[in-house]
KOLNU-677423 format. One record per residue (C-alpha): x negated, y negated, z negated; residue in one letter. Coordinates in steps of 0.1 Angstrom, whole numbers, padded with zeros to 4 digits, always signed. Each point is the difference from the previous one (the first is absolute). Example, Ala and Ser with C-alpha at 12.3 -4.5 7.8 and 13.67 -1.06 7.14 Angstrom:
-0123+0045-0078A
-0014-0034+0007S
***
This chain:
-0397+0045-1151P
-0016+0001+0033V
+0024-0009+0028T
-0002+0012+0036P
-0013-0025+0026R
+0008-0003+0037A
-0023+0014+0026N
-0005-0029+0025P
-0011+0023+0028V
+0028+0026+0002R
+0028-0016-0020G
+0000+0026-0028F
-0002-0004-0037E
-0023+0022-0020Y
-0012+0003-0035H
-0036-0011-0008P
-0008+0032-0020R
+0012+0021+0030A
-0023-0021+0022L
-0029+0007-0023R
+0007+0037+0004R
-0003-0004+0038G
+0037+0006+0006L
+0012-0024+0027R
+0034-0001+0015P
+0004+0010+0036R
+0024-0016+0023R
+0026+0022+0017A
-0009+0004+0037P
+0019-0024+0023T
-0001-0006+0037R
-0022-0030+0000N
-0005-0015+0035P
-0034-0013-0011E
-0012+0035-0012G
+0002+0037+0007C
+0027+0020-0015F
-0021+0031-0001V
-0028-0018-0019L
+0026-0012-0024E
+0011+0036-0006L
-0036+0010-0005M
-0006-0027-0025Y
+0032+0007-0019A
-0006+0038-0001G
-0035-0003-0014G
-0032+0020+0008W
+0019+0033+0005L
+0015-0013+0032M
-0034+0004+0016W
-0003+0038-0003P
+0037+0002+0010I
-0008-0021+0031L
-0031+0023+0007A
+0023+0030-0002C
+0024-0016+0025S
-0028-0007+0025V
-0015+0035-0003V
+0035+0016+0004A
+0008-0021+0030T
-0033+0009+0017A
+0006+0037-0007I
+0035-0001+0014V
-0011-0017+0032I
-0029+0024+0005E
+0021+0031-0007R
+0028-0012+0022A
-0024-0004+0029W
-0019+0033-0007T
+0030+0022-0005L
+0017-0008+0033R
+0014+0032+0015R
-0014-0008+0034A
-0035-0001-0015R
+0003+0031-0022I
+0019+0022+0025M
-0004-0012+0036P
+0027+0011+0024D
-0007+0031+0022N
-0033+0007-0017L
+0006+0037-0003V
+0013+0003+0036S
-0031-0019+0013Q
-0022+0025-0019I
+0018+0030+0015W
-0003-0015+0035Q
-0037-0005-0005L
-0003+0036-0012H
+0018+0014+0029R
-0021-0020+0024Q
-0032+0011-0017G
-0010-0036-0008Q
-0001+0004-0037L
-0037-0008-0004S
-0018-0010-0032D
+0002-0036+0011E
+0038+0002+0004R
+0003+0016-0034V
-0021-0028-0015E
+0022-0026+0016A
+0031+0017-0014I
-0016+0000-0035R
-0007-0037+0002D
+0034-0009+0015G
+0023+0005-0030S
+0004+0018-0033P
+0021+0027+0016M
-0027+0003+0027G
-0025+0005-0027R
+0020+0030-0013M
+0005+0015+0034L
-0037-0005+0008A
-0009+0020-0031A
+0020+0029+0015G
-0013-0005+0035L
-0036+0002-0012V
+0008+0035-0014N
+0022+0011+0029R
-0024+0029+0007N
+0004+0014-0035H
+0029+0018-0016S
+0034-0017-0007R
-0007+0000-0038E
-0032-0019+0005V
+0018-0026+0021M
+0028-0004-0025K
-0025-0004-0029E
-0019-0026+0020A
+0031-0020+0008I
+0013+0003-0036G
-0033-0013-0014D
-0001-0029+0024T
+0037-0007-0006G
-0006-0005-0037R
-0027-0026+0008H
+0023-0017+0024V
+0028-0002-0026V
-0024-0013-0026A
-0010-0028+0024E
+0036-0009+0007M
+0006-0003-0038E
-0030-0024-0004R
+0008-0031-0021Y
+0034+0013-0009L
-0011+0008-0035N
-0013-0035-0003S
+0034-0013+0011L
+0017+0022-0026G
-0024-0012-0027T
+0009-0037+0008I
+0037+0009-0002A
-0006+0013-0035A
-0025-0026-0013V
+0018-0032+0013A
+0030+0002-0024P
-0024+0008-0029L
-0019-0032+0008L
+0033-0018+0000G
+0009+0016-0034L
-0034-0011-0013L
+0008-0035+0011G
+0033+0002-0018T
-0016+0011-0033V
-0026-0027+0004S
+0027-0026+0005G
+0019+0012-0030M
-0032-0002-0021I
-0004-0037+0012D
+0037-0007-0009I
-0003+0013-0036F
-0034-0017-0005A
+0017-0033+0010V
+0030+0007-0022I
-0024+0005-0030M
-0017-0033+0006D
+0028-0023+0013A
+0032+0017-0009G
+0030+0007+0023T
+0013-0035+0004G
-0021-0010+0030N
+0008+0019+0031A
-0029-0015+0019G
-0026+0018-0020V
+0018+0033+0007L
+0002-0004+0038A
-0035+0012+0007G
+0005+0034-0017G
+0035+0005+0014I
-0011-0008+0036S
-0030+0022-0003K
+0021+0029-0013A
+0026-0002+0027L
-0022-0009+0030I
-0026+0027-0005T
+0027+0026-0004T
+0018-0011+0032A
-0033-0001+0018A
-0010+0035-0011G
+0033+0014+0010L
-0001-0018+0034S
-0032+0018+0008V
+0009+0034-0015A
+0034+0005+0016I
-0010-0003+0036P
-0033+0018-0006S
+0019+0030-0015L
+0025+0001+0028M
-0027-0002+0027L
-0021+0026-0018Y
+0029+0024+0001R
+0007-0008+0036F
-0036+0007+0011F
-0003+0031-0021D
+0031+0014+0016S
-0012-0010+0034K
-0033+0018-0005V
+0018+0032-0011G
+0023-0001+0031K
-0030-0006+0023L
-0018+0029-0016A
+0030+0023+0005I
+0004-0011+0037D
-0037+0006+0007M
+0002+0035-0016E
+0030+0008+0022E
***
């Protein structure tokens, strides 16, 4: 019979037939002062950790960008409507003023659409404001679908890592049996780490997607009022 032999590099034992199949044990991640704990996790989780990490980076960028863009002070500046009424009463509502209002904020863009048609009927003004408002809301919702997609895909990547890890475990069991825990460590760590990483990305992404979606809806209602 072929006996397992020790791995002089990582301190594991593995079966030679498992080694020929390319199944190598992975060390459980530990806080090694000489290395990086994150890199240890990436190594232990396998190649699926890289798309999960990419999802995490993209989700973080979207959250930061949307948090800055969807500030209420930027969307709906204070006293904007009163300033427009004051300019109208003073007869200073020129085309240059209307253009400045349009470029100032998303709400100013909606109001400017009505001001451009102020000499037309009320129905024409309302239609112009409604059309512009739909474009403004669409811009406020930008990237939110991507954030929701990441929240849905990240746990699936973790599940794929779990399935891949289980496949490795059964392949090692077929070659080396169940008596050597070292040869099973790679598949077990891969299954657990990728699942945890996928959920760690998906849970905050889903929460923040719901938060920003609700915020856009509330801002749209406030601008309509």
